[in-house]
N, C-alpha and C positions, 0 to 999 in steps of 0.2 A: 504494500500500500504506500501511498504518498507519505503518510506520517512516518512509517518505518524508514523510508528512504531518507527523509529529513534527519531522523535520529542517527542514522548510520553513516551518512556521507560526511563525517567529521573531516575538517572543520567547516563544512559547508554552511554558509550564512544565508538562509532564505527565510524571510518572514512568512509565517503561515497565514497569508492573506489571500483574498480572492475578490472577484468582481463579476457582475453580469454586464453584458453589453448594454449601453444606454446612450441616448442622446441627452446630455445633461440639461435638465430643466432648471436646476438650481445648484450652484450659483451661476447664472448666465452672464453676470457682469464681468467675469474674469476675461481680460483681453490680453493677458501676458503673452509675450512671444517666446517664452521659455519652451523650447522644443525638447523632445526626448533627447537624451545625451547622445552625441555623435561619436562614431567610432573613427576618429581621425587622429593623425599624429600632430605633434606640436607644429604650429604655423607661425610665420612671422607676423608682425603687427599688421593690422588691417584697418582701413578707415572705418570708424564706427558709423553705423546707420543712424538715422534720426532717432533720438532718444524719445521713447513714449513718455507721456506725462507721469505714468506710474513709476518710471525709473527715477525721475527727478524727485518725486515724493519719497521714494525709498532712500535715496542719497541723503535727503534732508533729515529723515528719521534716524538714519545711522549717525549723522552728525549730532543731532539733538540727544542721542543716547550715549554719546561719548566715544563712538567708534569713528574716529577721524583719521584713519590710516591713510598716509600718502603713498604707501607702497603699492597697494592694489585698490581697484575701484570696480564697481559694476558698470558694464557697458553692453550695448547691443551691437553685435557684429553680424554682418551679412552671412546667412547660412547657419548661424549658430544661435541666434536669439540672444537673450540676456545671459551674460557670462562674466567671468572674473578676468580682469586684465591688469597688467603692470601699470603703475601710476606714471605721471608725466616725467619723472626722473629715472624710471626704470628701477630694477632691483639688483642687488648683489647677492652672491651665494652667502647663506647664513643670515640674511635679513629676516626679521619677523614680519611676515606679510599682513597678518591680521591676528587679532585676539578678541574673541567674542565672549564676554562674560556670561555665566549661566543665567543671569537675570534676564537676558534676552532670548534664551532658548525656550522652546516649547518642550516640556518634559512630562513623562508619564506620572512621576510623583506629584507634580503640581496639579495635573488634571485629577488624579485620584484624591487629592486633598480638597478639591473644590466641590461645588454643588453638583456638577455632572458626575464626578467620580462617586460621590455619596449616593446618588440616585441609582447608579448601575452597579454598585458594589456586589450585589447578590448574583449578578449575571455575567460580569466581566472580571476575571481574576486579576489581582493586583500585579501579577507578573506578565500579563498580556500587554506588553508595551505598545505594540502596533495598534491594538484596539483603543487603548487610552489616548494615544496620540491622535488617532483619527477622530475620536470624539472631541478632543481638545481643539482640533482644527475647526470643527463644526461650531463649537462654542464660540471661538473667536469670530467666526464668520457671522454668527447670529447676532453678535453685538452691533454690527454695522460700523461704518466709518466713524460715526460720532462717539461711540463708546468703546471702541477697540483700540488699545494703545499700540498694537502691532499691525494695524490695518495696512500700512504701506508694504509690509512683508506679505501679508495674506493676499493682497491685490496682485502681487507679482507671480503668484503660483499658477501653474498651467491648468487649463481646463481639461476635462476628460477628452474632448475632441482634439486637443493639442497633443495628448500623449498617444500618438498614433501607433507607436511600436509596442505598447504594453499589452501582451496577450491577455491579461486579466480583463481588459476592456474591449476585447474583440467580440463581435457577435458570435453566438454559439455556432450557428451554421457555418459562418465564414471560418471560424477557428478550427472546426472539425475538418473542413475541406483543406485549409492551408497546412495544417499540421498532421494530416492523415499519415499514420505510421510512426510518428514521433512520440516518444514517451511524454513529451511536454504537453500534448493535448490532454491526456488523462490527468496529468498533474494539475493543470489549470482547472479542469472541470471539477476535480475533487476539492481543490482549494476554494473555488467559488462556492461550492455547496456548503462548505464549512462556514464561510463568511456569511452567507445568507441565513444559515441557521442561527448564527450569533446575532445577526441583526434582528431576527424574529424575537429573540429573547430580550434584546434591548428595547425593541418597539413595545413590548408588553408593559414596560414600566413607564412609558411616556405619559399616559393619561393622568397618572398621579402626580406628575411634575410638569404640567403644561407650561409653566412660567420659565422652566429651565430648558425645555426642548421645543422651541417653536417649530412646527411641522413644515414651515416653508424651507427650513434648512435641514432639520433632523428627519431625513427620509432615506429610503433605500439608495436613491441615486447619489445623494450627498455622502452617505456613508461609504459607498463604493469608490467615489472620487477621492475621498480623504484617505482611504486605505492605499489607493494607487500612489498618491503623493507620498505617503509615509514609506511605502516599499521602495520607491525610487530615490528618495531624498534623505531619509533619516540616517544618522551616523551614530556609531557606538561612542558612548561617552561614559567612562567608568563602567558601571554595571547596568547602564540603561541605554536606550536609544533616545536620541534627541533630534529635534529639528532645529538647525542652527542657521539663522539668517546670515547671508553673505557667503559663508563657507559653502553652503549647498548650491551656490551658483557655479562652482568649479566643475568644468567638464572633465571628461576622462581621456587620458593618454597612457597607453601601456608603458610601464617603466618610468613614469614621471618621477623626478627626484625630489619634488616638494613633499614635505612630511607634515602630517597632522599629528597633534599631540594634545595633552591636557596640561595647562599651565596653572600653577597655584602661587598666589602671592606669597612671597617670603621663602619659597622653596629653592629659588635660584635656578629654575629651569623646569623642564617637563617632568611629570611624574608618571609612574607606570602601574601603580596599585590603587585600587578603588579607595582603600582606607586612607590614603594620603589626601584625598579630596574632602573627606568628611569634616564639616564645620569650618571650612575655609572658602575663601573667594576663589573659585576656579574659572577657567576660561578655555575655550577651544582655540588652539593656536595653530597657525599654518606658517611653516618656516621654509624659506627658499633653499632648495638643494642645488640650484644653479642660477646664474644671472639671467635676467630677462630684460629686453628692451622696452621702452615706453610703448604702451598699447599692445604689447604682445600678450597673448592669452596665457593665463596661469592654470595649468592642469593639475589634477591629482590622479593617481592610479586607483581605480575601483576594485582592483584585485585580479585583473586579467594576467598580470605578470607573475602572479603566484599560482593560484589554484582554481580560479573561476573559468569554467568552460563557456563556449559561446551560448549554449542554451540557457545557462544561468544569467549571463549578461542580458540576454533578451528578456527573460522572465522578470528580472529585478529592475533593469534600467530601460528596457525598451529599444535596445539596439544590439547589433552584432558587430564586434570589432573587426577592423580590416577593410580593405577596399579591393581585394583581388581574391580569386578562387583559392590561391595558395594560402593566403592569410586566413580565410574562413575555414579551410581544412585544418590548418595548424592549430586554430583555436577550438576545434571541435571536441566534443565529448559525448558520452552516452552512459547514463546510469544503468547498471545491470545488477541483478541479484543472482548470486550463485549459491545454490543449496550447499549446506555444509555436511556435518556428520549425520548419517541416517539414524532415525529413532530406533531402528532395529539392530544397529551396530552393537556387538557384544562389548566393545570397548568404549561405548558412549560415556559412561561415568568417568573413566580415566582421561578421556580426551577433553571432557568439560573441565575436569580438575586441572589439567595441564594448562589450558587456556586461561583459567582463572589465576593460576600461579604466575602467569606471564603478565597479568594485569588487564586482561581483556574484559570487556563488559559482559554482564549476564546475557546469555543467549547467543554469545559469539559463535558457539559451536553449531548453531542452527543454520548459519549462512552469512554471507558477506555482501553488502552493497558496495559497489565500486563505480566511481565516475571514470569510466574507461576513456583514455585519451590515446591519440595515435603516436605513442612513444614506446620504445622497447621495454622500459621498466614497467610502464603501466599495463602493457599487454600480458605480463606474467605476474602482476601483483596479487592475483587471486590464487596462484599456484600453491603457496605453502599451506593454506587452509584446506584446499582440495586434496593435496597429498596426504595431509593428516586424516581427512575424512575417508580416504581409500587405503589407509595403512593397516596392514594385518601381519602379525608375526609369522603366519603360515605362508606368506608369499615368497616362493622360491626365487623370484627374480630380483628381490631386494639386494642392494649392496650389503656386504657383510656387516659393516659398521652400523648401517641403518637397521638391519635385521636384529642386531643385538639391542639396539635402542627400542625397537618395537616390542621385543620380548620383555624388556624392563618395564615398558609402559603397561603391558598386560599384567605385570606383577606389582604394579603401583610403586615402582622404585626408579622410574626414569628421571633423569635430570632434565627439567623443562627447557632450560636454555640450550643444552646440548642437542636435544631432539629438534627444537624449533630451528636451530642453526642448520641442522642437517636437511630440514625440509625446504631450505632456501634454494636448493639445487635438485636436479633429478635424482630420484632414489631407487628407481628400478623400472624396467620396461612395462610391466603390467600396470603399475600405478600411473605412469606417464600416459599410457594409452587411455586409461579411464578418465584422467583429468582432461586430456585433449578432447575426448568425445563430449564431455560435459561442457567445456568452454565453447567448442564449435557449435554444439546444439543451441546454446543460449544466443550466441552471436548470429548464427544463421537465421534463427527465428526472427530476431530483431531486424536483420537486413531484409528479409523477405517482405516485411511490412512497409518498408520505406520505398519511395519512388526511386527509379534508377538515376544515376548521376547525370546522364545525358539529358534527362528531363529537368533536373533541378538546376543545372548550371545556367541555362538561359534565363530562368526565372530569377536567379540570384544577381544578375548583372545590374550595375548601378544605373541610375536614370540616364537614358540615352537621348532625352528630349523628344521622344516619340509620343504620339497621341496616347494619352492615358498613363504615361510614365510618372507624371507628377502627382498622381492622386494618392489619397490615403490608402486605398485598396491596393494599389501597386506597391507601395512601401511595405505594407504588411506582408504581401506575397514575397517580396525580396527578403525580408527578415526571416520568414519561415523557411525559405529555400536555403538560405545560408546556414541556418542551424542544422537542417537535415543533411546538407553536404558534409558538415563537420561530424555529424553522427555516423554517416556512412564511412567516412575516413577512419574514425576510431575503430569501428567494427571490422572493416576490411583489413586494417593493420593487424588486429588481433587474430583474425582468421588465418592470415598469412603465416603468422608465427606458429600457431598451433597445428596447422596442416603439416608443417615441417616436423613438429614434435611427433605427431601421429605416425608420419611416414618412418621416422627414425625408430620409433618403438616397435613398429611392425617388421623392421628389417632383420 
């Protein structure tokens, strides 16, 4: 299930949020040009587009709030919308680009402590940060310009129609068509259902708190919009998720050297532990990892350079990194589940105990979720557990050292570290053949459901200026095709590796 995948794909960071497709009825006043984050590399400075009135109000609000950084500023750039750029004097490596105190953040704890949090306390857990932030956004919106101190920030947020690439906001029929064969289609469908069930619970408390929940704002469409905003913009801050004005304007570039951190007054720099923030004036800090010229866009890395696959970038931020087939393939990934030790295995208790001794989570013996990527190490990352699952002291093909370890396992005297180390490499022809068959079966089943590459590649091409290319529908089709090209790449790479293993085991 999607829930199990989220728990097991550590350290995968995906909010359990969802949405139905809708044409946003409220709030329709949003006119922000903040597009879904673009998958482009760092660019030189560009002449800013005419600034919308909302941007001028946002700048004034930042200044009035004491955020008067000359290092960076919000600007509207052609093709990018409102983003973060270097100030008129540029920036040098090591410069503090911005420091946004928590007093300006929208936080789950502040929402939970207010009237909205009190009203929904029975139906929204205190640790559901995404739900609390979504409700907090709607609360700010419901106050209107006259009564909302952070209105210039709220007014800059993108509408649902502007978040073109967010699968959570795609129409059901369109999503099912565009993502047919992709695991992402089922993930989004399940996540949306969970969110709608949560909204139904929230909606049940509204009549008793009409003054807190004006229905013009607190409705299903508004809740879905707010969750999409949180999913694509919220940042980890200590042990919470926060919406952080100005910092959340920074677009993505893989490998960006600029670093986000938490600064605490009097600590002499960034802190790394949540307890260091308690009771102190903290701020979200962005530090320049490289120089930037005046007007040059300042990026941060959303995680692509580390562990995020293209499907997660699309799910979370609404875009797929890269501008070529080669880049979309390289960024590809496909979550797969591989069954572990069979319930009928006579050594099941010993194998569970071994994994527990190694620090594995409860249930690790049952199987493994893996976000498969088209790299050599990822294509064999499932092998140790599957070798353990197929290990038997009676297997005559086992290497002598492994056979002794298997016998020791059966007698409850195996050294967990030594056995797990031995499982990092092939242990015997019979075991390798079984593992190969299992991996190939899982990968080939997933491949069979995906469209062929020669069908996906033309759909994935960038806007060619042809009729229909510039539409929201065409952009969603491009995003979906790019994700599925990446999925195929990961699966085909794994198949190639394990076909060779199977052939060697049979020789």
